[in-house]
PLY file of the C-alpha trace (Angstrom):
ply
format ascii 1.0
element vertex 490
property float x
property float y
property float z
element edge 489
property int vertex1
property int vertex2
end_header
36.29 12.38 12.66
34.66 12.48 16.03
31.46 10.67 16.73
29.48 10.97 19.92
28.12 7.92 21.49
24.45 6.79 21.51
21.92 5.59 19.08
21.78 6.77 15.39
19.47 9.83 15.06
16.08 9.29 13.47
15.89 10.36 9.94
13.75 13.74 9.97
13.05 15.98 7.17
15.66 18.67 6.60
14.94 22.39 6.42
18.00 24.80 5.14
18.01 28.55 5.53
19.78 30.29 2.71
20.79 33.86 3.52
21.21 36.17 0.59
19.36 35.83 -2.91
22.46 37.14 -5.01
24.42 34.84 -7.31
25.32 32.21 -4.54
22.03 32.30 -2.89
20.06 31.62 -6.13
22.61 28.88 -6.78
22.21 27.24 -3.36
18.33 27.37 -3.56
18.13 25.86 -6.92
20.45 22.89 -5.99
18.54 22.28 -2.62
15.30 22.58 -4.67
16.62 20.06 -7.27
17.55 17.56 -4.32
13.98 17.98 -2.79
15.40 19.70 0.50
13.15 22.15 1.83
14.74 25.70 1.87
13.84 29.20 2.69
15.78 32.25 1.26
15.95 35.20 3.24
16.86 38.51 1.28
16.98 41.98 2.98
16.37 43.68 -0.48
13.18 43.62 -2.48
14.94 41.75 -5.60
17.36 39.03 -6.20
20.86 39.94 -7.64
23.17 40.81 -4.82
25.96 43.00 -5.96
24.33 43.51 -9.32
21.00 44.73 -7.60
22.97 47.04 -5.33
25.34 48.66 -7.89
23.85 50.56 -10.75
26.58 53.43 -11.46
27.21 54.43 -14.78
29.71 52.27 -16.73
29.13 49.26 -14.39
30.40 45.98 -15.86
31.99 42.55 -14.65
35.64 42.39 -15.21
35.40 38.61 -15.81
34.53 37.84 -19.30
30.79 37.27 -19.59
30.75 33.88 -20.95
32.83 32.64 -17.93
30.49 34.52 -15.66
27.57 32.12 -15.85
26.40 29.06 -14.09
27.31 25.78 -15.67
23.69 24.62 -15.83
22.41 27.95 -17.13
24.81 29.17 -20.10
23.89 32.29 -21.93
24.97 32.28 -25.57
23.40 35.85 -25.97
25.68 38.06 -23.88
26.00 41.35 -25.89
29.62 42.09 -25.04
32.82 40.66 -23.92
32.40 42.21 -20.52
28.70 42.35 -19.76
27.23 45.47 -18.21
25.68 45.41 -14.65
22.07 45.68 -15.87
22.48 42.78 -18.20
23.98 40.73 -15.53
21.07 41.62 -13.17
18.53 40.64 -15.85
20.48 37.17 -16.30
20.18 36.26 -12.58
16.57 37.44 -12.31
15.89 35.24 -15.16
17.65 32.10 -13.73
16.03 32.54 -10.40
12.62 32.93 -12.06
13.10 29.92 -14.40
14.18 27.69 -11.62
11.39 28.51 -9.16
13.55 30.50 -6.66
11.50 33.50 -6.48
8.56 31.39 -4.64
11.27 30.57 -1.92
12.47 33.91 -1.16
11.24 36.18 1.92
12.14 39.61 0.34
12.80 42.57 2.62
13.42 40.53 5.77
17.20 40.66 6.96
18.40 37.89 9.24
19.61 39.55 12.31
20.33 36.56 14.47
21.28 32.90 14.38
21.72 30.62 17.42
22.41 27.00 17.46
20.34 25.14 20.04
19.62 21.49 20.54
21.03 20.34 17.13
19.39 23.09 14.90
19.54 26.92 14.10
16.98 29.29 15.55
16.74 32.12 13.18
15.25 35.68 13.61
14.84 38.46 11.18
14.27 42.34 11.57
10.62 41.93 11.10
10.36 39.71 14.22
9.87 36.63 12.16
11.16 33.34 13.89
11.88 30.09 12.27
14.22 26.98 12.96
16.31 25.17 10.49
18.84 22.16 10.72
21.32 23.86 8.49
22.17 27.36 7.14
23.92 28.33 4.02
25.33 31.85 4.14
25.36 33.48 0.58
25.76 36.88 1.80
28.53 37.98 -0.46
31.56 39.98 -0.08
31.01 43.39 -1.51
27.75 44.76 -0.04
28.69 46.82 2.81
29.72 50.32 1.56
32.96 51.75 2.90
31.97 55.26 3.38
34.99 57.43 3.57
35.10 59.79 6.75
35.66 63.37 5.14
35.91 66.60 7.22
32.74 68.65 6.06
31.09 66.21 3.96
27.90 67.32 5.53
28.23 70.83 4.42
28.55 70.11 0.67
25.98 72.12 -1.12
25.97 69.76 -4.17
24.65 66.10 -4.27
26.73 63.57 -2.73
26.63 59.61 -2.54
28.34 56.34 -2.38
28.77 54.63 -5.77
26.85 51.80 -4.56
23.88 54.01 -3.52
23.89 55.81 -6.73
21.09 58.54 -7.06
19.82 58.35 -10.47
17.54 61.53 -9.98
20.66 63.75 -9.77
21.40 65.07 -13.31
25.08 64.68 -14.55
25.24 65.98 -18.10
27.05 69.34 -18.46
27.85 69.40 -14.71
31.13 69.45 -12.39
31.55 65.85 -11.25
34.19 64.71 -8.58
34.93 61.03 -7.75
37.03 59.99 -4.91
38.90 56.67 -5.38
40.75 55.03 -8.19
39.70 51.30 -8.02
37.56 49.37 -10.71
34.25 51.30 -9.74
36.04 54.77 -10.08
37.74 53.78 -13.27
34.34 52.55 -14.85
32.72 55.73 -13.63
35.43 57.90 -15.31
35.16 56.27 -18.63
31.43 56.62 -18.55
31.17 60.23 -17.24
33.97 61.96 -18.81
32.12 62.25 -22.28
28.99 63.68 -20.50
30.26 66.41 -17.89
31.49 69.76 -18.17
34.35 69.05 -15.83
35.56 65.99 -14.21
37.82 65.53 -11.20
39.35 62.00 -10.06
40.67 62.27 -6.58
43.42 59.66 -6.46
45.15 58.41 -3.25
46.94 55.46 -4.85
47.65 54.94 -8.62
46.32 51.70 -9.98
47.79 49.18 -12.53
45.32 49.03 -15.49
45.29 45.77 -17.58
44.30 46.78 -21.24
41.28 44.84 -22.56
38.66 46.14 -24.97
35.06 45.27 -24.67
33.84 44.33 -28.16
30.25 43.78 -28.83
29.13 40.27 -30.07
27.53 40.38 -33.52
24.15 38.66 -34.36
25.88 36.09 -36.22
28.14 35.25 -33.41
25.30 34.89 -31.04
23.38 32.89 -33.48
26.33 30.37 -33.84
26.56 30.13 -30.20
22.85 29.16 -29.88
23.02 26.85 -33.02
25.79 24.58 -31.64
25.66 24.23 -27.99
28.66 21.80 -27.81
30.89 24.20 -29.76
29.73 26.94 -27.62
30.56 24.88 -24.44
34.12 24.20 -25.82
34.45 28.08 -26.36
33.46 28.69 -22.73
35.88 26.10 -21.41
38.69 27.41 -23.43
37.89 30.99 -22.22
37.86 29.85 -18.37
41.06 27.78 -18.82
42.76 30.67 -20.53
41.74 32.97 -17.43
42.84 30.55 -14.87
46.23 29.97 -16.45
46.75 33.49 -16.79
45.45 35.20 -13.61
45.93 32.30 -10.94
49.61 31.70 -11.51
50.16 35.57 -11.83
49.03 36.19 -8.38
50.06 33.18 -6.59
53.69 32.98 -7.97
55.13 36.54 -8.07
57.99 35.38 -10.16
56.11 33.46 -12.65
56.13 34.25 -16.45
52.41 34.91 -16.29
52.91 37.59 -13.77
55.78 39.10 -15.82
53.27 39.03 -19.02
50.61 40.96 -16.94
53.11 43.66 -15.87
54.50 44.06 -19.35
50.85 44.56 -20.73
50.12 47.01 -17.93
53.39 49.14 -18.38
52.63 49.17 -22.32
49.19 50.37 -21.68
50.37 53.16 -19.26
52.85 54.16 -21.92
49.73 55.29 -24.13
49.51 58.44 -21.83
50.90 61.05 -23.53
51.72 63.77 -20.94
54.78 62.75 -18.89
53.58 64.31 -15.71
50.13 62.74 -15.96
51.88 59.45 -16.71
54.25 59.76 -13.57
51.19 60.46 -11.44
49.21 57.36 -12.84
52.15 55.14 -12.21
51.91 52.73 -9.26
54.81 52.06 -6.82
54.04 48.42 -6.23
53.88 45.36 -8.33
50.98 44.63 -10.63
48.14 42.64 -9.24
49.28 43.38 -5.58
45.96 45.36 -5.48
42.95 44.17 -7.24
43.89 44.62 -11.14
41.77 47.21 -12.78
40.66 46.05 -16.37
39.71 48.88 -18.81
40.31 49.77 -22.43
39.30 53.42 -22.30
40.34 54.87 -18.85
43.61 56.38 -19.96
41.83 57.88 -22.89
39.09 59.36 -20.69
41.55 60.77 -18.00
43.62 62.47 -20.74
40.60 64.52 -21.91
41.10 68.33 -21.51
38.25 68.71 -19.02
39.15 65.55 -16.91
41.59 66.17 -14.09
43.50 63.77 -11.96
43.99 65.19 -8.57
46.63 63.66 -6.48
47.14 66.22 -3.76
45.58 64.82 -0.44
41.96 66.01 0.46
41.84 68.10 3.54
38.10 68.69 3.71
34.92 69.09 1.85
33.25 72.43 1.66
29.81 73.69 0.41
31.41 74.55 -2.91
33.48 71.46 -3.44
36.56 69.69 -2.30
39.80 71.47 -0.95
43.05 69.68 -1.32
46.33 70.11 0.51
47.78 72.57 -1.92
45.02 74.87 -1.07
42.98 74.43 -4.35
39.20 74.38 -4.13
37.93 71.98 -6.67
34.42 73.21 -7.36
31.79 70.49 -7.76
27.90 69.92 -8.34
28.29 66.44 -7.65
30.57 64.32 -5.48
30.76 60.41 -5.62
32.39 58.34 -3.11
33.88 55.31 -4.93
35.58 54.23 -1.90
34.80 50.47 -1.87
33.42 48.02 0.61
34.00 46.54 3.77
35.22 43.30 2.41
35.67 41.55 5.88
31.90 41.71 6.88
30.58 38.54 5.09
27.49 37.46 7.11
27.89 40.25 9.66
26.30 42.44 11.16
23.94 39.14 11.76
24.83 37.77 15.28
25.69 34.10 14.82
26.04 32.13 18.04
27.24 28.66 17.78
27.80 25.63 20.06
27.97 26.35 23.76
27.27 30.09 23.32
30.38 30.76 20.97
29.90 34.00 19.32
31.10 34.37 15.73
32.24 37.99 16.27
34.46 36.70 18.92
36.02 34.05 16.78
36.63 36.61 14.03
37.65 39.42 16.18
41.36 39.28 14.71
40.21 38.35 11.22
37.52 36.24 9.56
38.63 32.61 9.20
36.99 29.41 7.88
38.19 25.87 7.25
38.59 25.78 3.39
36.61 29.05 3.52
33.25 27.12 3.95
32.83 25.99 7.59
33.98 27.22 11.14
34.75 24.98 14.10
31.72 25.05 16.73
29.30 26.33 14.30
27.63 23.01 13.16
25.67 22.75 9.89
26.80 26.28 9.10
28.15 26.74 5.37
29.47 29.73 3.78
29.77 30.34 -0.14
32.36 32.76 -0.95
33.49 32.89 2.78
36.72 34.10 4.22
40.02 33.43 2.63
38.41 32.00 -0.44
39.50 32.54 -4.06
38.03 36.02 -4.48
39.89 37.67 -7.18
41.63 34.62 -8.45
38.90 33.25 -10.72
35.24 33.50 -11.44
33.11 33.72 -8.19
30.60 31.40 -9.88
32.88 28.78 -10.37
33.94 29.24 -6.68
30.36 29.23 -5.44
29.48 26.21 -7.53
32.62 24.04 -6.25
31.86 25.28 -2.58
28.35 24.31 -2.68
29.14 20.82 -4.16
31.43 20.36 -1.31
28.92 21.76 1.25
26.13 19.46 -0.09
28.27 16.31 0.47
28.04 17.23 4.19
24.43 18.25 4.06
23.64 14.80 2.14
24.59 13.11 5.45
22.14 15.30 7.50
19.47 14.57 4.99
20.20 10.80 5.29
20.13 10.97 9.01
23.85 9.78 9.18
24.48 12.67 11.82
22.77 15.56 13.25
25.64 17.95 13.35
28.78 18.30 11.40
31.62 21.00 11.86
35.42 21.05 11.29
37.77 20.46 14.16
39.94 23.20 15.62
42.95 21.31 14.46
41.94 21.14 10.78
41.21 24.84 11.03
44.50 25.82 12.39
46.33 23.42 9.93
44.67 25.08 7.03
45.41 28.65 8.25
49.07 27.87 8.88
49.39 26.38 5.38
47.54 29.27 3.77
49.60 31.83 5.55
52.93 30.21 4.60
51.85 29.96 0.88
50.78 33.77 1.06
54.79 34.49 1.14
54.85 33.41 -2.59
52.07 35.61 -3.75
51.94 38.99 -5.31
49.67 40.24 -2.36
52.75 40.52 0.07
55.01 42.53 -2.29
54.40 45.89 -0.62
50.79 47.51 -1.12
47.88 48.18 1.10
44.73 46.62 -0.29
41.41 45.14 0.78
42.97 41.74 0.09
44.98 42.10 3.20
43.37 41.51 6.64
44.15 43.37 9.72
47.51 41.27 10.35
48.63 42.19 6.96
48.03 38.58 5.66
46.12 38.16 2.42
42.47 37.44 3.10
42.31 35.13 0.03
42.98 31.69 -1.51
46.89 31.41 -1.64
47.12 28.09 -3.23
46.83 27.13 -6.96
43.59 26.57 -8.77
44.06 22.62 -8.96
44.35 22.70 -5.05
40.99 24.49 -4.91
39.49 21.72 -7.16
41.16 19.10 -5.22
40.01 20.37 -1.84
36.49 20.92 -3.04
36.00 17.56 -4.82
35.05 15.79 -1.36
35.25 16.50 2.35
37.95 14.88 4.45
35.70 13.54 7.19
38.84 12.91 9.56
38.74 16.84 9.76
35.27 17.16 11.08
33.35 16.51 14.46
30.37 14.31 13.72
27.44 13.99 16.14
0 1
1 2
2 3
3 4
4 5
5 6
6 7
7 8
8 9
9 10
10 11
11 12
12 13
13 14
14 15
15 16
16 17
17 18
18 19
19 20
20 21
21 22
22 23
23 24
24 25
25 26
26 27
27 28
28 29
29 30
30 31
31 32
32 33
33 34
34 35
35 36
36 37
37 38
38 39
39 40
40 41
41 42
42 43
43 44
44 45
45 46
46 47
47 48
48 49
49 50
50 51
51 52
52 53
53 54
54 55
55 56
56 57
57 58
58 59
59 60
60 61
61 62
62 63
63 64
64 65
65 66
66 67
67 68
68 69
69 70
70 71
71 72
72 73
73 74
74 75
75 76
76 77
77 78
78 79
79 80
80 81
81 82
82 83
83 84
84 85
85 86
86 87
87 88
88 89
89 90
90 91
91 92
92 93
93 94
94 95
95 96
96 97
97 98
98 99
99 100
100 101
101 102
102 103
103 104
104 105
105 106
106 107
107 108
108 109
109 110
110 111
111 112
112 113
113 114
114 115
115 116
116 117
117 118
118 119
119 120
120 121
121 122
122 123
123 124
124 125
125 126
126 127
127 128
128 129
129 130
130 131
131 132
132 133
133 134
134 135
135 136
136 137
137 138
138 139
139 140
140 141
141 142
142 143
143 144
144 145
145 146
146 147
147 148
148 149
149 150
150 151
151 152
152 153
153 154
154 155
155 156
156 157
157 158
158 159
159 160
160 161
161 162
162 163
163 164
164 165
165 166
166 167
167 168
168 169
169 170
170 171
171 172
172 173
173 174
174 175
175 176
176 177
177 178
178 179
179 180
180 181
181 182
182 183
183 184
184 185
185 186
186 187
187 188
188 189
189 190
190 191
191 192
192 193
193 194
194 195
195 196
196 197
197 198
198 199
199 200
200 201
201 202
202 203
203 204
204 205
205 206
206 207
207 208
208 209
209 210
210 211
211 212
212 213
213 214
214 215
215 216
216 217
217 218
218 219
219 220
220 221
221 222
222 223
223 224
224 225
225 226
226 227
227 228
228 229
229 230
230 231
231 232
232 233
233 234
234 235
235 236
236 237
237 238
238 239
239 240
240 241
241 242
242 243
243 244
244 245
245 246
246 247
247 248
248 249
249 250
250 251
251 252
252 253
253 254
254 255
255 256
256 257
257 258
258 259
259 260
260 261
261 262
262 263
263 264
264 265
265 266
266 267
267 268
268 269
269 270
270 271
271 272
272 273
273 274
274 275
275 276
276 277
277 278
278 279
279 280
280 281
281 282
282 283
283 284
284 285
285 286
286 287
287 288
288 289
289 290
290 291
291 292
292 293
293 294
294 295
295 296
296 297
297 298
298 299
299 300
300 301
301 302
302 303
303 304
304 305
305 306
306 307
307 308
308 309
309 310
310 311
311 312
312 313
313 314
314 315
315 316
316 317
317 318
318 319
319 320
320 321
321 322
322 323
323 324
324 325
325 326
326 327
327 328
328 329
329 330
330 331
331 332
332 333
333 334
334 335
335 336
336 337
337 338
338 339
339 340
340 341
341 342
342 343
343 344
344 345
345 346
346 347
347 348
348 349
349 350
350 351
351 352
352 353
353 354
354 355
355 356
356 357
357 358
358 359
359 360
360 361
361 362
362 363
363 364
364 365
365 366
366 367
367 368
368 369
369 370
370 371
371 372
372 373
373 374
374 375
375 376
376 377
377 378
378 379
379 380
380 381
381 382
382 383
383 384
384 385
385 386
386 387
387 388
388 389
389 390
390 391
391 392
392 393
393 394
394 395
395 396
396 397
397 398
398 399
399 400
400 401
401 402
402 403
403 404
404 405
405 406
406 407
407 408
408 409
409 410
410 411
411 412
412 413
413 414
414 415
415 416
416 417
417 418
418 419
419 420
420 421
421 422
422 423
423 424
424 425
425 426
426 427
427 428
428 429
429 430
430 431
431 432
432 433
433 434
434 435
435 436
436 437
437 438
438 439
439 440
440 441
441 442
442 443
443 444
444 445
445 446
446 447
447 448
448 449
449 450
450 451
451 452
452 453
453 454
454 455
455 456
456 457
457 458
458 459
459 460
460 461
461 462
462 463
463 464
464 465
465 466
466 467
467 468
468 469
469 470
470 471
471 472
472 473
473 474
474 475
475 476
476 477
477 478
478 479
479 480
480 481
481 482
482 483
483 484
484 485
485 486
486 487
487 488
488 489
């Protein structure tokens, strides 16, 4: 810990800017409000919800069991299914935000375009020209909100309707039409299962086969939901058992590639793939890499959908889009009425394109020129009083992002508490702490499944996993309390 000389700062009321009103932004606003800290939430859209507001495609659901995907202080015994659909999750976040007074704190439709640290605080500006000043900033901008729009020759000539899955056009009719989907990740798989029963012909354009983990999605009965409501303590035990089971199964499977947990996941995926009856289709659906090297796709009905007579898996590369459809390298024109780009997101953006300038004019874009980095995924050297939830190199894909955000916020609030008390005016990690963490994280990556030979959005420009490469226990320990020796305090 480095302390600048001089008198102790006078205690002044603290104002905190929260950027983003999705899951993490709602959480931050509730906690700040609970502690009596003044905050303003800046949201570029017209509603809360984040990714669940942005994505509305047919078949959308969370791949984390619903009862594990809730705030600890706002359990929901009334989830309708094991995996809740997107609309139900969106309603949950809207309800929680309303019940906890978050909506009154949000400036909707006003995107933050710039942050600059000057004289111990952050000057903030928005697209509308609004300017304000805050002593601290919490960036809750999420990971999957900048669509990755594939560059396809001729896409502008397509005579039908075309859009990215995160910008779904609900005015376009789908029933009885010829629909093509580019991509085979979780989004494309969910769309396939939802649309195959509705369309005349379905084409799934696959560049890389995916491992699909078999998991049905049963509905909860009225009696089950009533039982959850009637006994909150028993319900909480159920939630915790579900959470622990998921952590034990998933975290070990990704962080220890030779673990029994990983072997079990691979076995279940291979058995699921064996349900594809046609040998050629099964061959084309078989990945050439280890299970979980890419984000594992969870579905109980994708293989059934893609085996329907009017569903076609296209594995020849796309050469161009034409007015009538998509032409592939074998010369075939796949005639379409609707073309959906399920091509994912730019997962390395985080708070960008917002310009963030820290101490002494340091630009976050320059710091992140090679790859986004953050100490314990929450703070960055030379950017005092700047905190990120679900920031770079955190446990994205390891366990529930709500748990991640709650633990990261609890960690950040311990640093913010010092600002509130007037113990210091500025707090940011040292370069030495950041370097040490990155070296340890990259070394631990060598034992993970992400480096076993696949190209995925988990990897940064260097080919290093842009995720938490340690155990869940290490994450819990690190987030329990800041190590103040690793921070510059002024």
